[in-house]
TIVO-2410 file (N, C-alpha, C; in nm, 3 decimals):
# residues 107
REC num residu      c1      c2      c3 atome chaine
REC   1      M   0.070  -0.138   0.028     N      A
REC   1      M   0.073  -0.006   0.031    CA      A
REC   1      M   0.079   0.094  -0.045     C      A
REC   2      R   0.124   0.198  -0.102     N      A
REC   2      R   0.144   0.321  -0.106    CA      A
REC   2      R   0.011   0.474  -0.067     C      A
REC   3      I   0.123   0.543   0.038     N      A
REC   3      I   0.032   0.647   0.072    CA      A
REC   3      I   0.152   0.792   0.031     C      A
REC   4      E   0.106   0.861   0.000     N      A
REC   4      E   0.160   1.010  -0.057    CA      A
REC   4      E   0.117   1.120   0.006     C      A
REC   5      T   0.213   1.238   0.018     N      A
REC   5      T   0.135   1.352   0.117    CA      A
REC   5      T   0.212   1.437   0.053     C      A
REC   6      W   0.186   1.585   0.032     N      A
REC   6      W   0.283   1.682  -0.001    CA      A
REC   6      W   0.189   1.820   0.016     C      A
REC   7      T   0.317   1.900   0.027     N      A
REC   7      T   0.278   2.071   0.020    CA      A
REC   7      T   0.361   2.145  -0.115     C      A
REC   8      L   0.362   2.243  -0.135     N      A
REC   8      L   0.448   2.261  -0.239    CA      A
REC   8      L   0.564   2.293  -0.234     C      A
REC   9      E   0.627   2.278  -0.108     N      A
REC   9      E   0.750   2.292  -0.035    CA      A
REC   9      E   0.825   2.142  -0.068     C      A
REC  10      A   0.753   2.039  -0.016     N      A
REC  10      A   0.788   1.898  -0.006    CA      A
REC  10      A   0.678   1.852   0.034     C      A
REC  11      S   0.717   1.655   0.008     N      A
REC  11      S   0.615   1.592  -0.044    CA      A
REC  11      S   0.703   1.423   0.024     C      A
REC  12      A   0.643   1.338   0.074     N      A
REC  12      A   0.664   1.219   0.144    CA      A
REC  12      A   0.628   1.128   0.083     C      A
REC  13      E   0.665   0.993   0.070     N      A
REC  13      E   0.565   0.876   0.006    CA      A
REC  13      E   0.613   0.706   0.141     C      A
REC  14      V   0.493   0.654   0.146     N      A
REC  14      V   0.514   0.523   0.275    CA      A
REC  14      V   0.454   0.457   0.226     C      A
REC  15      R   0.538   0.336   0.196     N      A
REC  15      R   0.482   0.206   0.128    CA      A
REC  15      R   0.510   0.131   0.279     C      A
REC  16      L   0.405   0.029   0.293     N      A
REC  16      L   0.405  -0.068   0.357    CA      A
REC  16      L   0.361  -0.203   0.351     C      A
REC  17      A   0.405  -0.279   0.331     N      A
REC  17      A   0.458  -0.413   0.283    CA      A
REC  17      A   0.412  -0.507   0.347     C      A
REC  18      A   0.372  -0.499   0.449     N      A
REC  18      A   0.353  -0.567   0.562    CA      A
REC  18      A   0.181  -0.586   0.622     C      A
REC  19      P   0.117  -0.649   0.716     N      A
REC  19      P   0.017  -0.627   0.762    CA      A
REC  19      P   0.032  -0.510   0.849     C      A
REC  20      F  -0.072  -0.457   0.885     N      A
REC  20      F  -0.058  -0.341   0.961    CA      A
REC  20      F  -0.246  -0.329   1.019     C      A
REC  21      H  -0.191  -0.163   1.157     N      A
REC  21      H  -0.329  -0.192   1.171    CA      A
REC  21      H  -0.394  -0.064   1.144     C      A
REC  22      Y  -0.503  -0.064   1.141     N      A
REC  22      Y  -0.587   0.073   1.099    CA      A
REC  22      Y  -0.672   0.072   1.227     C      A
REC  23      R  -0.658   0.247   1.293     N      A
REC  23      R  -0.784   0.302   1.403    CA      A
REC  23      R  -0.845   0.398   1.354     C      A
REC  24      E  -0.939   0.354   1.338     N      A
REC  24      E  -1.058   0.474   1.267    CA      A
REC  24      E  -1.095   0.582   1.364     C      A
REC  25      P  -1.161   0.740   1.304     N      A
REC  25      P  -1.137   0.775   1.381    CA      A
REC  25      P  -1.220   0.772   1.509     C      A
REC  26      D  -1.322   0.710   1.514     N      A
REC  26      D  -1.398   0.654   1.620    CA      A
REC  26      D  -1.373   0.576   1.728     C      A
REC  27      G  -1.266   0.489   1.676     N      A
REC  27      G  -1.172   0.387   1.795    CA      A
REC  27      G  -1.136   0.270   1.775     C      A
REC  28      S  -1.228   0.221   1.642     N      A
REC  28      S  -1.288   0.096   1.661    CA      A
REC  28      S  -1.137   0.066   1.611     C      A
REC  29      E  -1.078  -0.055   1.587     N      A
REC  29      E  -0.933  -0.091   1.549    CA      A
REC  29      E  -0.960  -0.200   1.444     C      A
REC  30      R  -0.891  -0.239   1.329     N      A
REC  30      R  -0.912  -0.356   1.257    CA      A
REC  30      R  -0.756  -0.407   1.187     C      A
REC  31      A  -0.664  -0.495   1.168     N      A
REC  31      A  -0.591  -0.548   1.083    CA      A
REC  31      A  -0.603  -0.560   0.944     C      A
REC  32      I  -0.537  -0.518   0.878     N      A
REC  32      I  -0.553  -0.439   0.704    CA      A
REC  32      I  -0.412  -0.525   0.661     C      A
REC  33      D  -0.371  -0.629   0.546     N      A
REC  33      D  -0.332  -0.692   0.488    CA      A
REC  33      D  -0.292  -0.667   0.358     C      A
REC  34      P  -0.207  -0.615   0.295     N      A
REC  34      P  -0.178  -0.512   0.180    CA      A
REC  34      P  -0.159  -0.631   0.074     C      A
REC  35      G  -0.137  -0.721   0.139     N      A
REC  35      G  -0.166  -0.847   0.016    CA      A
REC  35      G  -0.320  -0.921  -0.048     C      A
REC  36      E  -0.432  -0.849   0.076     N      A
REC  36      E  -0.528  -0.887   0.021    CA      A
REC  36      E  -0.621  -0.742   0.037     C      A
REC  37      P  -0.615  -0.723  -0.146     N      A
REC  37      P  -0.670  -0.586  -0.199    CA      A
REC  37      P  -0.841  -0.562  -0.153     C      A
REC  38      E  -0.899  -0.691  -0.140     N      A
REC  38      E  -1.001  -0.691  -0.104    CA      A
REC  38      E  -1.054  -0.628   0.035     C      A
REC  39      R  -0.952  -0.611   0.110     N      A
REC  39      R  -0.902  -0.571   0.252    CA      A
REC  39      R  -0.947  -0.425   0.315     C      A
REC  40      L  -0.890  -0.360   0.175     N      A
REC  40      L  -0.844  -0.236   0.163    CA      A
REC  40      L  -0.950  -0.092   0.170     C      A
REC  41      A  -1.077  -0.169   0.148     N      A
REC  41      A  -1.172  -0.125   0.149    CA      A
REC  41      A  -1.187  -0.009   0.252     C      A
REC  42      P  -1.162   0.009   0.370     N      A
REC  42      P  -1.183   0.070   0.487    CA      A
REC  42      P  -1.095   0.212   0.457     C      A
REC  43      L  -1.002   0.199   0.393     N      A
REC  43      L  -0.885   0.328   0.377    CA      A
REC  43      L  -0.930   0.353   0.298     C      A
REC  44      L  -1.008   0.359   0.235     N      A
REC  44      L  -1.072   0.461   0.149    CA      A
REC  44      L  -1.135   0.646   0.190     C      A
REC  45      G  -1.155   0.588   0.341     N      A
REC  45      G  -1.200   0.741   0.361    CA      A
REC  45      G  -1.036   0.835   0.403     C      A
REC  46      L  -0.921   0.763   0.388     N      A
REC  46      L  -0.828   0.835   0.372    CA      A
REC  46      L  -0.768   0.923   0.294     C      A
REC  47      L  -0.880   0.924   0.171     N      A
REC  47      L  -0.866   1.004   0.061    CA      A
REC  47      L  -0.854   1.164   0.068     C      A
REC  48      Q  -0.806   1.206   0.028     N      A
REC  48      Q  -0.776   1.373   0.085    CA      A
REC  48      Q  -0.749   1.395   0.205     C      A
REC  49      R  -0.760   1.319   0.306     N      A
REC  49      R  -0.723   1.311   0.441    CA      A
REC  49      R  -0.578   1.351   0.440     C      A
REC  50      R  -0.544   1.465   0.555     N      A
REC  50      R  -0.427   1.535   0.547    CA      A
REC  50      R  -0.287   1.458   0.670     C      A
REC  51      L  -0.228   1.438   0.644     N      A
REC  51      L  -0.142   1.313   0.688    CA      A
REC  51      L  -0.062   1.435   0.820     C      A
REC  52      E  -0.075   1.364   0.917     N      A
REC  52      E  -0.039   1.538   1.035    CA      A
REC  52      E   0.079   1.483   1.113     C      A
REC  53      W   0.122   1.349   1.129     N      A
REC  53      W   0.198   1.302   1.239    CA      A
REC  53      W   0.238   1.159   1.130     C      A
REC  54      L   0.384   1.153   1.149     N      A
REC  54      L   0.503   1.026   1.113    CA      A
REC  54      L   0.554   1.017   1.220     C      A
REC  55      E   0.530   0.816   1.269     N      A
REC  55      E   0.649   0.872   1.404    CA      A
REC  55      E   0.728   0.695   1.418     C      A
REC  56      I   0.847   0.684   1.344     N      A
REC  56      I   0.923   0.606   1.311    CA      A
REC  56      I   0.971   0.549   1.506     C      A
REC  57      A   0.940   0.458   1.578     N      A
REC  57      A   0.997   0.379   1.686    CA      A
REC  57      A   1.106   0.364   1.656     C      A
REC  58      R   1.193   0.353   1.818     N      A
REC  58      R   1.325   0.277   1.800    CA      A
REC  58      R   1.367   0.146   1.753     C      A
REC  59      G   1.217   0.074   1.775     N      A
REC  59      G   1.246  -0.080   1.755    CA      A
REC  59      G   1.183  -0.122   1.650     C      A
REC  60      G   1.137   0.020   1.550     N      A
REC  60      G   1.142   0.008   1.403    CA      A
REC  60      G   0.972  -0.028   1.366     C      A
REC  61      E   0.878   0.070   1.456     N      A
REC  61      E   0.713   0.044   1.436    CA      A
REC  61      E   0.740   0.212   1.397     C      A
REC  62      I   0.629   0.213   1.253     N      A
REC  62      I   0.602   0.327   1.231    CA      A
REC  62      I   0.392   0.345   1.244     C      A
REC  63      T   0.423   0.482   1.264     N      A
REC  63      T   0.257   0.517   1.291    CA      A
REC  63      T   0.265   0.666   1.249     C      A
REC  64      L   0.133   0.655   1.187     N      A
REC  64      L   0.102   0.752   1.064    CA      A
REC  64      L   0.006   0.808   1.133     C      A
REC  65      R  -0.081   0.950   1.198     N      A
REC  65      R  -0.161   0.970   1.236    CA      A
REC  65      R  -0.254   1.079   1.119     C      A
REC  66      F  -0.379   1.077   1.089     N      A
REC  66      F  -0.431   1.168   0.958    CA      A
REC  66      F  -0.508   1.248   1.049     C      A
REC  67      G  -0.561   1.394   0.985     N      A
REC  67      G  -0.636   1.478   1.008    CA      A
REC  67      G  -0.753   1.450   1.087     C      A
REC  68      D  -0.832   1.326   1.040     N      A
REC  68      D  -0.967   1.310   1.137    CA      A
REC  68      D  -0.905   1.227   1.216     C      A
REC  69      G  -0.822   1.176   1.246     N      A
REC  69      G  -0.760   1.120   1.377    CA      A
REC  69      G  -0.768   0.939   1.396     C      A
REC  70      S  -0.757   0.931   1.271     N      A
REC  70      S  -0.762   0.753   1.201    CA      A
REC  70      S  -0.588   0.753   1.182     C      A
REC  71      E  -0.572   0.617   1.213     N      A
REC  71      E  -0.415   0.559   1.242    CA      A
REC  71      E  -0.375   0.488   1.157     C      A
REC  72      L  -0.220   0.506   1.124     N      A
REC  72      L  -0.183   0.368   1.060    CA      A
REC  72      L  -0.066   0.296   1.133     C      A
REC  73      R  -0.043   0.201   1.216     N      A
REC  73      R   0.066   0.176   1.243    CA      A
REC  73      R   0.102   0.000   1.177     C      A
REC  74      C   0.230   0.001   1.187     N      A
REC  74      C   0.307  -0.093   1.079    CA      A
REC  74      C   0.444  -0.176   1.214     C      A
REC  75      A   0.475  -0.265   1.257     N      A
REC  75      A   0.554  -0.309   1.346    CA      A
REC  75      A   0.615  -0.397   1.259     C      A
REC  76      P   0.787  -0.361   1.221     N      A
REC  76      P   0.859  -0.447   1.182    CA      A
REC  76      P   0.842  -0.616   1.175     C      A
REC  77      R   0.842  -0.737   1.051     N      A
REC  77      R   0.839  -0.860   1.036    CA      A
REC  77      R   0.943  -0.868   0.975     C      A
REC  78      G   0.951  -0.992   0.987     N      A
REC  78      G   1.065  -1.069   0.917    CA      A
REC  78      G   1.202  -1.018   0.888     C      A
REC  79      R   1.265  -1.054   0.800     N      A
REC  79      R   1.379  -0.994   0.715    CA      A
REC  79      R   1.375  -0.854   0.594     C      A
REC  80      G   1.264  -0.899   0.526     N      A
REC  80      G   1.265  -0.762   0.449    CA      A
REC  80      G   1.223  -0.633   0.493     C      A
REC  81      A   1.204  -0.516   0.408     N      A
REC  81      A   1.150  -0.430   0.466    CA      A
REC  81      A   0.988  -0.457   0.459     C      A
REC  82      T   0.928  -0.417   0.594     N      A
REC  82      T   0.814  -0.436   0.586    CA      A
REC  82      T   0.716  -0.282   0.518     C      A
REC  83      W   0.791  -0.178   0.552     N      A
REC  83      W   0.792   0.001   0.536    CA      A
REC  83      W   0.888   0.052   0.476     C      A
REC  84      E   0.855   0.193   0.429     N      A
REC  84      E   0.981   0.270   0.370    CA      A
REC  84      E   0.905   0.400   0.342     C      A
REC  85      V   0.982   0.481   0.380     N      A
REC  85      V   0.957   0.618   0.372    CA      A
REC  85      V   1.065   0.687   0.311     C      A
REC  86      H   0.978   0.801   0.206     N      A
REC  86      H   1.111   0.842   0.090    CA      A
REC  86      H   1.051   1.016   0.136     C      A
REC  87      G   1.142   1.082   0.098     N      A
REC  87      G   1.062   1.257   0.096    CA      A
REC  87      G   1.120   1.267  -0.037     C      A
REC  88      G   1.058   1.375  -0.069     N      A
REC  88      G   1.156   1.487  -0.156    CA      A
REC  88      G   1.116   1.633  -0.125     C      A
REC  89      G   1.158   1.726  -0.270     N      A
REC  89      G   1.191   1.855  -0.227    CA      A
REC  89      G   1.206   1.886  -0.118     C      A
REC  90      A   1.150   1.983   0.015     N      A
REC  90      A   1.239   1.987   0.123    CA      A
REC  90      A   1.297   1.907   0.215     C      A
REC  91      L   1.168   1.792   0.154     N      A
REC  91      L   1.244   1.692   0.260    CA      A
REC  91      L   1.359   1.536   0.154     C      A
REC  92      E   1.401   1.595   0.085     N      A
REC  92      E   1.444   1.500  -0.039    CA      A
REC  92      E   1.598   1.480   0.076     C      A
REC  93      G   1.632   1.342   0.009     N      A
REC  93      G   1.725   1.276   0.109    CA      A
REC  93      G   1.670   1.173   0.240     C      A
REC  94      I   1.550   1.224   0.261     N      A
REC  94      I   1.509   1.152   0.404    CA      A
REC  94      I   1.429   1.006   0.336     C      A
REC  95      E   1.526   0.894   0.338     N      A
REC  95      E   1.479   0.795   0.368    CA      A
REC  95      E   1.484   0.668   0.469     C      A
REC  96      Y   1.372   0.601   0.473     N      A
REC  96      Y   1.385   0.529   0.637    CA      A
REC  96      Y   1.338   0.347   0.589     C      A
REC  97      R   1.388   0.250   0.611     N      A
REC  97      R   1.292   0.140   0.610    CA      A
REC  97      R   1.318   0.084   0.720     C      A
REC  98      G   1.164  -0.002   0.745     N      A
REC  98      G   1.148  -0.101   0.864    CA      A
REC  98      G   1.181  -0.272   0.804     C      A
REC  99      A   1.260  -0.291   0.873     N      A
REC  99      A   1.300  -0.465   0.917    CA      A
REC  99      A   1.290  -0.496   1.024     C      A
REC 100      S   1.268  -0.646   1.040     N      A
REC 100      S   1.285  -0.684   1.187    CA      A
REC 100      S   1.409  -0.689   1.233     C      A
REC 101      G   1.469  -0.602   1.365     N      A
REC 101      G   1.567  -0.601   1.401    CA      A
REC 101      G   1.701  -0.532   1.357     C      A
REC 102      E   1.640  -0.411   1.283     N      A
REC 102      E   1.737  -0.303   1.213    CA      A
REC 102      E   1.656  -0.166   1.286     C      A
REC 103      V   1.761  -0.100   1.331     N      A
REC 103      V   1.721   0.044   1.366    CA      A
REC 103      V   1.713   0.113   1.289     C      A
REC 104      P   1.618   0.140   1.200     N      A
REC 104      P   1.596   0.234   1.054    CA      A
REC 104      P   1.681   0.340   1.053     C      A
REC 105      W   1.683   0.384   1.138     N      A
REC 105      W   1.799   0.526   1.092    CA      A
REC 105      W   1.913   0.440   1.048     C      A
REC 106      K   1.980   0.366   1.070     N      A
REC 106      K   2.100   0.339   1.078    CA      A
REC 106      K   2.177   0.288   0.929     C      A
REC 107      S   2.288   0.268   0.893     N      A
REC 107      S   2.287   0.199   0.759    CA      A
REC 107      S   2.348   0.046   0.806     C      A
***
């Protein structure tokens, strides 16, 4: 699954390749697997929502929070990259990858 956000000065792209949790604005939560496209329908409500906050924890979990209060959380799994972040414009050069057992900001 790919999420893009931008302003006139900067842009960011987040890719989630592993199952993640989606918390809706009302607090209900569900597991989403990007490998099962038919389960992505609940995320259609995020179209045109502002990405307000992105956090990468030391353990490799990424959290994205949107303007309506909804949230996506993806923990690292296995050896391959479970998520990626790439920046453009004012954020050019920002790149993170989350995989189990790795700190995302170390080479």
